C-alpha positions in Angstrom: 50.0 10.7 27.3 50.8 14.3 26.5 53.3 16.6 28.0 51.9 19.0 30.6 53.2 22.5 30.2 54.1 23.9 33.6 56.1 27.1 32.9 53.4 29.5 34.1 52.7 27.4 37.2 56.3 27.3 38.1 56.7 31.1 37.6 53.8 31.7 40.0 55.1 29.2 42.5 58.5 30.8 42.6 56.9 34.2 43.2 55.1 32.7 46.2 58.4 31.0 47.4 60.1 34.4 47.6 57.1 35.9 49.4 57.3 33.1 52.0 61.1 33.4 52.3 62.0 29.9 51.1 64.5 29.0 48.3 63.2 25.5 47.7 59.7 24.0 47.8 58.1 20.6 47.5 55.9 19.5 45.5 54.1 20.3 42.2 54.1 18.7 38.8 52.0 17.9 35.7 52.7 14.2 36.4 49.6 12.0 37.0 51.2 8.9 38.5 50.3 7.9 42.0 53.9 8.1 43.4 55.9 11.2 42.8 57.6 14.0 44.7 58.5 17.3 43.1 61.2 19.7 44.3 61.4 23.3 42.9 64.2 25.7 43.4 64.7 29.2 42.0 66.2 27.7 38.8 65.4 24.0 38.7 62.5 21.6 39.0 62.9 17.8 39.6 60.4 15.0 39.9 61.3 11.8 41.8 59.4 8.6 41.1 60.0 4.9 41.1 60.4 2.3 38.4 56.6 1.9 37.8 56.4 5.4 36.4 59.7 6.1 34.6 58.2 5.8 31.1 55.0 7.7 32.1 57.0 10.6 33.6 59.3 10.9 30.7 56.3 11.3 28.4 54.4 13.8 30.6 57.1 16.1 32.0 57.9 19.1 29.9 61.4 20.7 29.5 61.2 22.5 32.8 61.8 19.2 34.6 64.5 16.7 35.3 63.5 13.1 36.3 65.1 11.5 39.4 64.7 7.8 38.8 64.5 6.5 42.3 66.1 3.1 43.0 68.7 3.3 40.2 72.4 3.4 41.0 74.0 6.8 41.5 70.6 8.6 41.3 70.0 10.7 44.5 66.8 10.4 46.5 64.6 13.4 46.4 65.7 14.2 50.0 69.3 14.1 49.0 68.7 16.2 45.9 66.8 18.7 48.0 69.6 18.9 50.6 72.2 19.4 47.8 70.2 22.4 46.5 70.1 23.9 49.9 73.9 24.3 50.1 75.0 27.9 50.9 72.4 28.7 53.6 69.2 28.2 51.6 65.8 27.4 53.3 63.4 24.6 52.2 59.7 25.1 52.5 56.9 22.5 52.7 53.2 22.2 53.6 53.4 20.3 57.0 50.2 18.5 56.3 51.7 16.6 53.4 54.9 15.3 55.0 55.2 13.0 57.9 57.0 14.0 61.1 59.7 11.3 60.6 60.3 12.5 57.1 60.5 16.1 58.2 63.1 15.3 60.8 65.3 13.3 58.4 65.0 16.0 55.7 65.9 18.7 58.2 69.0 16.7 59.2 70.1 16.3 55.6 69.6 20.0 54.9 71.7 21.1 57.8 74.4 18.6 57.0 74.7 20.2 53.5 74.8 23.7 54.8 71.2 24.6 54.4 69.3 26.7 57.0 66.4 24.5 57.9 63.0 23.1 56.9 60.2 25.6 57.2 56.6 24.6 57.7 54.4 26.9 55.5 50.8 26.7 56.7 49.3 27.8 53.4 49.9 25.2 50.6 51.6 27.2 47.8 50.6 24.7 45.2 46.9 25.3 46.2 47.5 29.0 45.8 48.9 28.5 42.3 46.0 26.3 41.5 43.6 29.1 42.7 40.1 29.0 41.3 40.8 26.0 39.1 41.2 23.8 42.2 38.1 21.6 42.5 35.8 22.0 45.5 36.2 19.4 48.3 33.8 16.5 47.6 30.5 16.4 49.5 29.4 12.9 48.9 27.4 11.1 51.6 29.0 8.7 54.0 27.4 5.3 54.3 27.3 2.6 57.0 28.9 -0.7 56.2 26.8 -3.5 57.8 28.4 -6.0 60.1 27.2 -8.5 57.6 30.2 -7.4 55.6 32.5 -5.8 58.2 32.3 -8.8 60.5 32.7 -6.8 63.7 31.0 -3.9 65.4 32.8 -0.6 65.5 32.4 -0.4 69.3 34.4 -3.6 69.6 37.1 -2.2 67.4 37.4 0.9 69.5 37.6 -1.2 72.7 40.5 -3.1 71.1 42.2 0.2 70.3 41.8 1.4 73.8 43.5 -1.7 75.1 46.5 -0.9 72.9 46.5 2.7 74.3 46.6 1.3 77.8 49.5 -1.0 76.9 51.4 1.9 75.5 50.4 4.2 78.4 49.2 6.8 75.9 46.3 9.2 76.5 44.9 9.1 73.0 45.4 8.2 69.4 45.1 10.7 66.6 44.0 8.9 63.4 44.6 10.6 60.0 44.7 7.7 57.6 41.3 7.8 55.8 41.0 4.1 55.3 41.7 3.5 59.0 38.9 5.8 60.0 36.5 4.2 57.5 37.5 0.7 58.8 37.4 1.6 62.5 33.9 3.1 62.4 32.4 0.7 59.7 31.7 3.6 57.4 32.4 4.1 53.7 32.5 7.1 51.4 33.5 8.2 47.9 35.6 11.4 48.4 38.6 9.9 46.6 37.9 8.2 43.3 38.2 4.4 43.5 38.7 4.5 47.2 35.6 4.2 49.5 36.9 6.7 52.0 35.9 10.2 53.2 37.9 13.3 54.3 38.1 13.2 58.1 40.2 12.9 61.2 39.5 10.9 64.4 40.6 11.0 68.0 40.2 8.1 70.4 41.0 8.5 74.1 40.2 6.2 77.0 36.8 7.9 77.4 35.9 9.5 74.1 35.8 8.9 70.4 35.5 11.9 68.0 35.3 12.1 64.2 36.1 15.4 62.5 34.1 15.6 59.3 31.7 17.8 57.4 28.5 17.0 59.3 26.4 17.4 56.2 28.1 14.3 54.7 26.6 12.0 57.3 23.3 10.4 56.4 20.6 9.8 59.1 21.6 6.1 59.0 25.2 7.1 59.7 24.3 9.4 62.6 22.1 6.7 64.1 24.9 4.1 63.6 27.4 6.2 65.5 24.8 7.2 68.1 26.1 8.5 71.4 29.3 6.5 71.2 31.0 9.0 68.9 31.2 12.8 69.0 30.9 14.6 65.6 32.9 17.8 65.1 33.7 20.0 62.1 36.6 18.8 60.0 38.5 22.2 60.3 38.6 22.0 64.1 41.1 19.1 64.4 44.3 21.1 64.8 42.9 23.6 67.3 41.2 20.7 69.3 44.3 18.5 69.6 46.4 21.5 70.6 43.9 22.2 73.3 43.7 18.5 74.3 47.5 18.3 74.6 47.6 21.5 76.6 44.9 20.3 78.9 46.6 17.0 79.6 49.8 18.8 80.3 48.3 21.4 82.7 46.7 18.6 84.7 50.2 17.2 85.4 52.5 20.2 85.6 54.6 18.8 88.4 55.8 15.9 86.3 59.0 15.9 84.4 58.9 16.2 80.6 59.8 12.5 80.2 56.9 11.3 82.3 54.2 13.6 81.0 51.4 11.8 79.1 51.9 11.2 75.4 49.6 10.9 72.4 50.1 8.1 70.0 50.3 9.0 66.3 51.1 6.9 63.3 54.5 7.1 61.7 52.5 8.2 58.6 50.8 11.1 60.5 51.6 14.5 59.2 54.2 16.8 60.7 51.4 19.3 61.2 49.6 16.9 63.6 52.8 16.3 65.6 53.4 20.0 65.8 49.9 20.7 67.1 50.3 18.1 69.8 53.5 19.7 71.0 56.1 18.0 68.9 58.4 15.0 69.8 58.1 15.6 73.6 54.4 14.9 73.5 53.9 12.2 71.0 54.9 8.6 70.6 55.2 7.6 66.9 54.5 4.0 66.0 53.1 1.9 63.3 49.3 2.4 63.5 47.6 -0.3 65.7 44.4 0.4 63.6 46.3 -0.3 60.4 47.7 -3.5 61.8 44.3 -4.7 62.8 42.7 -3.7 59.5 45.3 -5.8 57.6 44.2 -9.0 59.4 40.9 -9.8 57.9 38.3 -11.6 60.1 36.4 -14.7 58.9 33.5 -12.6 57.4 35.9 -10.4 55.4 37.9 -13.4 54.2 34.7 -15.1 52.9 33.7 -11.9 51.3 37.0 -11.8 49.5 36.4 -15.3 48.2 32.9 -14.5 47.0 33.6 -11.2 45.3 36.6 -12.7 43.4 34.5 -15.5 41.9 32.0 -12.9 40.6 34.8 -10.6 39.4 36.5 -13.6 37.7 33.3 -14.4 35.8 33.2 -10.8 34.6 36.8 -10.9 33.3 36.2 -14.2 31.6 33.1 -12.7 29.8 35.2 -9.7 28.9 38.1 -11.6 27.4 35.8 -13.8 25.4 34.0 -10.7 24.0 37.3 -9.0 23.2 38.7 -12.0 21.4 35.6 -12.3 19.3 35.7 -8.6 18.5 39.4 -8.6 17.4 39.7 -12.0 15.8 36.3 -13.0 14.5 34.7 -9.7 13.7 38.0 -7.9 12.9 36.6 -4.9 14.8 38.5 -1.8 15.8 38.6 -1.6 19.6 40.8 0.9 21.4 42.1 0.6 24.9 39.5 2.9 26.5 36.6 1.3 24.7 37.7 -2.1 25.9 38.1 -0.8 29.5 34.6 0.7 29.3 33.2 -2.7 28.2 34.8 -4.4 31.1 33.3 -1.8 33.5 29.9 -2.3 31.9 30.1 -6.1 32.5 31.3 -5.7 36.1 28.5 -3.1 36.9 25.9 -5.9 36.5 27.4 -7.9 39.3 25.8 -8.4 42.7 27.2 -6.0 45.4 29.2 -4.0 42.8 30.0 -0.4 44.0 32.6 0.8 41.4 36.1 0.2 40.2 39.0 -0.1 42.6 41.4 1.8 40.3 41.5 3.0 36.7 41.7 0.0 34.4 45.1 -0.5 32.8 44.1 -1.6 29.3 47.3 -1.7 27.3 48.4 -3.1 24.0 51.9 -3.8 22.6 54.5 -1.2 23.7 52.0 0.4 26.1 52.0 -2.8 28.2 55.6 -2.0 29.0 54.5 1.1 30.9 53.9 -0.5 34.3 51.1 1.8 35.4 49.9 2.9 32.0 46.5 4.6 31.9 44.9 5.0 28.5 43.3 8.4 27.8 40.0 8.8 26.0 40.7 10.1 22.5 44.4 9.7 22.8 45.0 5.9 23.2 46.0 3.0 21.0 43.8 0.6 19.1 44.3 -2.9 20.5 46.5 -4.9 18.1 45.5 -8.6 18.0 49.0 -9.4 16.9 50.6 -7.9 20.0 50.5 -8.6 23.8 47.5 -7.2 25.6 47.8 -6.5 29.4 44.8 -5.8 31.5 45.2 -4.8 35.2 41.8 -4.1 36.7 39.7 -4.3 39.9 36.4 -3.5 41.5 34.9 -2.5 44.8 32.2 -4.7 46.1 30.3 -4.5 49.4 32.0 -7.7 50.4 35.5 -7.1 49.2 38.0 -5.5 46.8 39.5 -7.1 43.7 42.7 -6.6 41.7 43.6 -8.9 38.9 46.1 -8.7 36.1 46.1 -11.0 33.0 48.3 -10.8 30.0 46.9 -12.2 26.8 47.7 -12.7 23.1 45.1 -13.0 20.4 47.5 -13.9 17.6 50.8 -15.7 17.5 53.2 -14.6 20.3 56.9 -14.5 19.7 59.3 -17.0 21.3 60.5 -14.3 23.7 57.0 -13.3 24.7 56.1 -16.9 25.5 59.4 -17.4 27.4 58.9 -14.2 29.4 55.3 -15.0 30.2 56.2 -18.5 31.4 59.0 -17.3 33.6 56.7 -14.8 35.2 54.0 -17.5 35.6 56.6 -19.8 37.3 57.4 -17.0 39.8 53.7 -16.4 40.5 53.2 -20.1 41.2 56.4 -20.4 43.3 55.3 -17.6 45.6 51.8 -19.1 46.0 53.1 -22.5 46.8 55.6 -21.2 49.5 55.4 -22.5 53.0 57.1 -20.4 55.7 57.3 -20.1 59.4 55.2 -17.7 61.3 57.2 -14.4 61.7 58.4 -14.4 58.1 58.0 -11.1 56.3 57.1 -10.3 52.7 60.6 -8.9 52.3 62.0 -12.4 52.8 59.6 -14.0 50.3 60.2 -11.6 47.4 63.0 -13.5 45.7 60.7 -16.6 45.2 58.8 -14.7 42.6 61.9 -13.3 40.8 64.1 -16.4 40.8 63.3 -17.7 37.3 63.7 -14.2 35.8 66.9 -13.7 37.7 68.3 -17.0 36.4 67.9 -15.5 32.9 69.3 -12.1 33.8 65.9 -10.5 33.9 63.9 -8.6 36.5 61.1 -6.1 37.1 61.0 -2.6 38.7 58.1 -2.9 41.1 57.1 -4.8 44.2 55.8 -8.3 44.0 52.8 -7.8 46.2 50.8 -5.2 48.1 48.1 -5.5 50.8 44.5 -5.4 49.6 41.7 -3.8 51.6 38.2 -5.2 52.3 35.9 -2.9 50.4 38.7 -0.3 51.0 41.9 0.8 49.3 43.2 -1.6 46.8 46.7 -0.8 48.0 46.8 -1.3 51.8 49.7 -1.3 54.3 51.6 -2.2 56.3 52.2 -5.5 54.7 53.7 -6.2 51.2 56.0 -8.4 49.3 59.0 -6.7 47.9 62.4 -5.0 48.5 61.1 -2.0 50.5 62.6 -2.0 53.9 59.3 -1.5 55.6 58.2 -4.9 54.4 60.9 -6.4 56.5 59.4 -4.8 59.6 56.0 -6.5 59.5 55.6 -10.3 59.4 52.8 -11.9 57.5 49.8 -13.1 59.6 46.8 -15.4 59.0 44.1 -13.2 57.5 46.4 -10.9 55.5 45.3 -10.4 51.9 48.0 -9.5 49.3 48.6 -9.5 45.6 51.1 -11.9 43.9 52.1 -10.1 40.8 55.6 -10.6 39.2 56.1 -9.2 35.7 58.6 -8.5 33.0 58.7 -5.4 30.7 60.6 -4.6 27.5 60.4 -0.9 26.9 58.9 -0.1 23.5 58.0 -3.7 22.9 55.7 -5.5 25.3 54.9 -6.0 29.0 53.9 -9.1 31.0 52.3 -9.2 34.4 50.3 -11.9 36.1 48.4 -11.0 39.3 46.4 -13.1 41.7 45.1 -12.0 45.1 46.1 -14.4 47.9 45.2 -14.8 51.6 47.6 -16.0 54.2 46.5 -19.2 56.0 48.0 -21.7 58.4 49.3 -24.7 56.5 50.2 -28.3 57.5 53.8 -29.5 57.3 55.4 -32.8 58.3 57.5 -31.1 60.9 57.1 -27.9 63.0 60.6 -26.5 63.6 60.8 -24.5 66.8 57.2 -25.4 67.5 56.2 -22.6 65.2 53.1 -22.8 63.0 53.8 -22.7 59.3 51.9 -20.4 56.9 51.0 -20.5 53.2 48.7 -18.8 50.7 45.2 -19.4 49.4 44.4 -17.8 46.0 41.0 -16.2 45.5 41.4 -14.8 42.0 39.4 -16.9 39.5 40.6 -16.2 36.0 42.5 -18.6 33.6 46.1 -18.0 32.5 46.7 -17.5 28.8 47.4 -20.8 27.1 48.9 -19.2 24.0 51.6 -17.6 26.1 52.6 -20.6 28.1 55.7 -22.5 27.0 54.9 -25.9 28.5 58.4 -27.2 28.1 59.5 -24.7 30.8 57.1 -26.0 33.3 58.0 -28.5 36.1 55.6 -31.2 37.1 54.4 -29.5 40.2 53.8 -26.3 38.2 51.8 -28.2 35.7 49.8 -29.9 38.5 49.1 -26.5 40.1 48.0 -25.0 36.8 45.6 -27.9 36.0 44.1 -27.8 39.5 43.7 -24.0 39.4 42.0 -24.1 36.0 39.6 -26.8 37.1 38.7 -24.7 40.2 38.2 -21.6 38.0 36.0 -23.5 35.6 33.8 -25.1 38.3 33.4 -21.8 40.3 32.6 -19.5 37.4 30.7 -21.6 34.8 27.3 -21.0 36.5 27.5 -17.4 35.6 27.4 -18.1 31.8 24.0 -19.7 31.3 23.0 -18.9 27.7 26.4 -17.3 27.0 27.9 -19.8 24.6 30.8 -17.5 23.7 32.1 -17.2 27.3 31.5 -21.0 28.0 33.6 -21.9 24.9 36.4 -19.5 25.9 36.4 -20.8 29.5 36.5 -24.4 28.5 39.3 -23.9 26.0 41.5 -21.8 28.3 41.1 -24.3 31.2 41.8 -27.5 29.4 44.4 -29.6 31.3 48.0 -29.9 30.3 
């Protein structure tokens, strides 16, 4: 990872800030991580990101920037830092389409408390203006229909369910801006955003109409026929004018009513400030967690079976890959760099039934690079895989019947005592979480400590969540559920049909990194008692890839962990061995790695 030089970009941005009469602006950076907020003042530039990206940001940011390490003690949040910079009557600017309405309100409050003027919505994105002609054109890939053979439910039925929710909330319509929610609701898939089968669009659902705002040229004949007369198609650019008119129309029809009783539109708490403003602001909208997002997170029987099936195929691909990589490094003494290895894995996966593409860029990392939590090797500027060091591979794929995300940490030589201990502590946490039984109504926030307990007992920890929701041939990171310390995870209880990752880890900067990730599904489980007459829930794993025998310190395992490991490995072997007919290398590797303890 190389530093990205941003001096010219920042100079141009500051010129535009003056033109738009703002002293502070968010966001721009040369940082390529998936979670980062940049704040630029007339003299300073700061990037705020979480523990997954500390190392990466330090390597990529040039001297123009300071790094706000979110979550560390005494480090301000980006909102607090922005407010501090606004002291003395300064104004903060932001593109209202890239900040949510709740975030805008909270930021405005902080700015005014610190003596700043206000938060100004700037219609033209100043970063885009700096980008200029170098900004890529909007993708124009075709949108495809996802058959009910994979979706498990017709889109008309999903819209009916949504209308029932609108009726309960007494709202006159729901404005949908989350791309994965639109794709799920209408049983459509696209490819506008790499690794995510979504397409640029908005949607509006009222008691009588359903409208998608999209570039019409993107819809195939099949997609148009699929939507039929049930859905109106309008140009993408008309969304803001249309919802403003829709809001005005619903108001004018009921002029005699008080403000408090006038009809409201439902928008997600993740909807943009711009959408809220177009509808008339707080008086005309009800903000809530998206009912579409909640429904999407509870997989139906078809989606759950698809998850089981695609993870068996994907597991077989990873087994073939690890067997190949070990032969290259150990037997043939070949030189294989991180990108070449990732390319080989993609090649193996691409032969699988129902394969569409990768679900995120493969994290193929050797030695110290494995300590960079979301490391992404760059072609021509990556490390050669060292067989005498830890190798961490976090990868996944999109299939028509599901989405995969698996992390395995391996060693092709002789691991150190510390590496084996760290790996085994992480493994124990992974197993503990999967074996948990908990009453209905329990959140992922409450379960997080189960995965960390063995690390904590040794004074160790990791700076990322333990689990995220996983989509069904959709985004590999899916809300609103998760397992971790984020407050939002305490607001949503886990339900039968939720699909999540179970991925504790441990990272020693400059040395090695360990992560073990299985995808699990929430199921109802049997218990001897049923306190409060509540059902109890548990997890079913779907990932089918062996753990690394060389890295397991068996002396640290309890009997139930050993039993779980033996049963898991037997299941992996039985479900994947049929993929290796004529492939002696993979068969031998699988048999060796799944031998009982």
